[in-house]
Structures are given as structure tokens and as C-alpha cells.
N, C-alpha and C positions, 0 to 999 in steps of 0.2 A: 571507422569503428564498426565491428560486426554487431548485429542486433543481439541484445542480451536475452536471457531466458524470460518466458512469460509466467507471471504469477497467477496460476489458475487454481491452486489448492494450497493447503497449509504447507509451510516449509519446515523441514526437519532442522533441529538444532545441531550445530557442529560437534557438540559433545553429547554423550548419553545423559539423560536427565533423571532426577529423582524427585519424589513428592515429599515435601515437609509439612507436617501438620501444625502450621503456624500462619497467622494472618498474612495475606498477600500484600506486597507493596505496590502491585500493579492495579489491582481491582479491590475497592473497599469492601465489597460484599463477599469476596472470595476468602474462605477460611483456610486455604492451603497455599503453599508456594511451590512452583516448579523451578528447581535449581539445577544448574549444570554440574556434573561430576567432572573429574579431570581426565576421564576416558573418552577418547575420540569415537564418534559415531562411525560404525563400519561403512556407511555410505560415503563418508569423507575420503576414505582410502580408495574406494571403488571409482570415485569420480575425479581422482587426481586433483585434489583441492590446492596443492602447492602451485599449480599453474593456473588456477582460477583467478578471475578478476574480482577483487574486493570492492564493494560499493556501499554507499551510505543507505541504511534502512531508514526511510522516512516515516513519520508518525502522522498518518492521514487515513483515508479510506480508499480501498482498491477500486479501480475502474478498468474498463476494457473497451477498445474500439473495434467494432465489427459491423458488417453490413446488416441493415434493417430497412425495410421499405425501399430497397433498391439503391441505397446510398450509405456511406459510412456514418455510423452512429456511435455515440458514447453510451456505454452500458454501466450501470451501477451494480455493485456486489449485493447479491441477495441469496443467502443460503436457505434452502428448504429445511425447516426444523420440525422435530416431532411435536405432536399435539400434547396436551397436558397428561392424558392418560398414558400415552406411549413413553413420554419422558419419565414419568414416575416409575414405570416398569423397567426402563433402561437403567435408571439410577439404582434401583433396588438390585438389579442384576449385577451392576458394577461392584457393589459392596458385598455381594454374596460369595459363597465358596466357588461357584461356577465361574464367576467373573475373575476371581483371583487365580483360578487354574488356567486361565487363558482361553476358555471356551468362548465361542462367538455367540452374540446375542442375535436372536432371530427376529427380523423386522417384517412387518406386513407393509410393504412400500405403498400399496394402494390406499390403506386406511390409517396408517400411523402418523402421517405428516400433514402439517397445515397447508392450506391452499395457497397457491401463488398465482400471479397474473398469467393469463394465457400466453403472453409474449415471453415468459421466463424460459431460459435455456440452461441446461446444466453445463458446468465447466469442462474444459478439455481434460482428459485423463481420468474422469470419474468412471468407476467400474460399473458395468451394466450386466443385468441378468434378465433374460427373457424380454429384452427391450426396455427394461426399467432401470434408471440410474440408482445405484446403491449408496447408502450413507457411509461416511468415513468412520474412523474409530471414535469420534466424538458424537456420532449420531446425526451429523449434518450432511446435506447434499449441496456442495458448493455450486453456485450458479450466478446468473446475471439477468438483469431486467433493463430494457432500453430506457434511456432518459428522455422523456417527452417534455416539451416546454411548458405544458399546462399542468404538470404533476408537481404540486407544492412540496411533496415529500422529498423531491430531489431538486429543489430550487437552486441549491448551491452548485450542484452538478451542472444544471442547465445554464448557469451564469457564465461558465467558461467555454461554452460551445455556441456556435451560430451555424445552424444547418442551412440557412439561405446562402451563405458564402462558403460553407463547407470547411470551417476552420475552428481551431481551438486556441485558447490562451495557455501558453506553455512556458514554464521556467526551465532553463537549461544552461549549461556552460556555453559561452560564446566560442565559435569555432576557432577564431584567430587567437583568442586569449582565454585559455581554459580556466584560469583563476577568476575570471570575470563572468558573473551570471548575467543572463539576459531574459527579459520577459518579452515574448514575441508571439505572433500568430503563426500557426503551423497548419497546413492543409490536413484535414482529417484522413484523406486517402493515404498520406504518408505515415500515418499512425496505425493503419489497419493491422489487426491481429496483435497489436501491442497491448500490454497492461501498463497502467500509470497510477500514480498516487495523487489523489486530490487533497491538497493541504489548504489551510486558511482559517479565517476568523471563527467560523462556526463548525470546525471539524476537530474533534478530540481535544477540546479545551484550548485550542490554538497555541501549541507549545512554541511556535516560531514568532509569535507576536505580530501576526499580519493584520493590518487594517483595524477597524473598530466596529462597535455595534451599529453606529450610525452609517459608516462607510465600510462595509465588509469587503475583504479581498480574498479571492480564492484562485488557485492556480493548479494546473496539471504538471506533473513531473514524470517523465518516462522512467520506468524501472530500469536500474542499471546505468543510468546516465551520469550519476554523480560518483565518479571513481575515487577511491581512497588512495592517496599517494604514499602514506607512511604506515600502512597496515603492518603489524608485526607478524611473526611466524604463527602458525596455528598451534598455539601452546597456551594452556589455561593461564599460567602465571604471567606470561608475556602479554596476553590479551587483556587481562585484568589491569596490569600496570598501564597499558596504553589507554584504556578507558578512563583511568583515574588521573593520569598525569600528562596526557598529550592534548593539545588544543584541538587537533583533528578528531580526538576521541570523544568530543562532546556531541555525540550522536546517539540516536535511540538504539542503534545496533549496526551490524554488518551483514550484508548479504553477499555471499560468494557466488559468482556466475561461472560455473564449470563448463569446459569445452564440450561436454556431452549434453549440455542443456539442463543439467541438474542444478538446483538452487539449494544452498545451505545457508543457515542464518545463525546469528548469535545476538541476543537481546541483552541490554544492560541488566534487566531483571534476572536473567539466567545466572548472572554473577553476583546477585544480591545488591546491585547498585541501583540508585534511584533514577527515575525519569519522570517528568522533564527536568532539565538542568538550566541554570541561569546562563544566558548567552550561548545557545547552541551553535555549533560550528557553521551551520547553514547561514546564520546571521552575521558571521564574521567576514563574509565575502561581499565585495561591491557588486552592484547590480545595475544593468543598463536597461531602460525601457525602449524597446524597438517595436512599437505598434503603430504602423502607418496604414490607416484605413483608406487613403486616397486610391489605393490599388484596387479597391472593390467598388463595383457599381451597385451600391445598396444603401438605403437610408436607414442608418442605425438608430436605435432607440436612444434618445439623448442621455439618459442616466444609466445606460448599460455599462458593464465592466469594460467592454471593448472600447466604447466611446470615452470613458473616463481615462483609461490608460493611453489612448491616442492623444489626449491633451498633454500628456507628459512625454510624448515621443521624443527620443534623443537625450533625455535627461538621465544622469547617472547618480545613484545614491550609494552612500557608504555601506548601508546595510538594508536588508529586506524590510526590517521593521521601521525604517525611516520613511518609507513610502506612505504618505498621508494625503488623502483627498479632501480633507475638511479645510 
């Protein structure tokens, strides 16, 4: 399987969208909804989406594996955002005549943005001007920050990596039986320059029902690895029917990986459908624990996620949510 595209920035919707002045079903505080029209996004035609690979869009937080301190490291998503004064000016501009006429807002990149850690890097593909990364249409500069073991802010990220052995805890389809998922350790160097989704107990209200407050479970899933087998044609009504009536349609959304590297998405909320749903498709697949720590010459912390999974090595569960360490 060829490597799928890397999620470095916001992904365009497969259809052109419109803003409705009504409460969002995605975010409680948002007073508007972004809904898909039935008109295809021109990017779709340019990237030959008909030959693209449709994959499941997971509900987690985006991560990235890249070199840091001379070895592969996990990086957490951290967008550089405007400070309060700049954000106020930007929102005023968006609702003004100039904003509605499509004129560009002028940023002072040196002064308008909140500070970020020195180790922060901006994402691939971010536009630069005079050596400075420029914000996107939402006023954010997408970027990454390395996950350090002693940083409590990213404790769930650090629970799925071990830099001493250079490995990560990953959920993926088993090579011999694609319908079977497996939880296993993967060398970080094999994940270099890939983006992944961190899912689990303390991520986005845990839509997949993983673990518990007492025994949280988190896992990394490489973007594009969960291919959709029954995806319909790229047609509004067919996609709507698929999400509503197909077992495999019980997903947050679809991400199409095009041959030119372009990524195109469709979220359930774009179609006015709710998420999360009861019994999502990810939980309908059996999962095998394949975590053998005897291959590593390292004394693992007794209560680490690596150690706990190793105690279940070789066991198969009917569903992800059935894995319980208590």
C-alpha cells in the first residue's frame, strides 16, 4: 500500500459549502452551521477524485512524526493563533464590507500572534512571506510542537510513545486479515513524516468508548490506513444515503486520498447529520492485541500503557470498547 497524503493543514470539503445562521450541531458555542451544497468543489475535479482512495475520518487529535533531538519524535498539533486585539480586528473585518468583497485582511505577523514554544515549527505547505509563515483564511498558522515526556499538557500523547525503544502504540488493520484490527508497537522511524490521529479516553469526549477514567486507553492511527470498502460515488444524495443507512457509514466522515497527494473530506456535519453516533463502525471490528515487549531490552514502567497492553498480548476482542484493564 502506498503511503497516503499527510494532514498538514485544513482539508477542503468535497462540496462547496455555505454558512447558515443557525446553531451548530458540531460546537455548542458556535451560532452558525457550515453545510455542504450539492455542487462539487472544483478541487475535486482537478485531483481526479473518482480514482482516489476513500478512508475513514477519525475523531481525535492530529499528530506528526518527525525528527527532533536527532531521533524520531511525536509532535502534537499546535496552531499559532491571533492575540485578543488582532482577533477582534480580524472578526470586525470579516463582517465588514471589505471582508464581504473578498479583500484580504492585513496581518502583522510579528505582533498579532500569541507566543508559542521555541521548539514550535509551522506545518508543511504554509505560505511564507519574507521568511515569516502566513496565517490561513481562518487566521491561524498551522504548526507542531514536540511531545516531551515531562509535559503534562500532552500526557496522553506521551502515553503512546516510548523514545527509549523508539516505538509507538498503533492501531491498524492486520496485514493478513484486513477486517481484523490490531494494536501493536511500530518503530517510530517507520512513521517518519507521517501524520496520525490520536484517539482515546480523553480525546474529544471519547466517541469510540475506549478505556475508562481509571484506566484510560489512547492509540495512534496513521491517516489513510482505514480504507472504506463500500464508499458510494461522489454524489450528494448517494453519500447522504450511505451515511444514514450503511453500517460502514457510521463514521465521522470520509477523507479521499488522491493520487496527486491532495486530500478531500466530507464530515457528517456537512450533511446536517449528527456525530457522534451509537456504535460507530470502528467499534464493529474485532481487534487483536499484538504487543510483545520481550523484544526490547528495556525496563518498562509497570503501569505504562505499553506494559498494560503487553499483559493482554495475543488476546482478541470482539470490539475496541471491550478492552478493559480494570
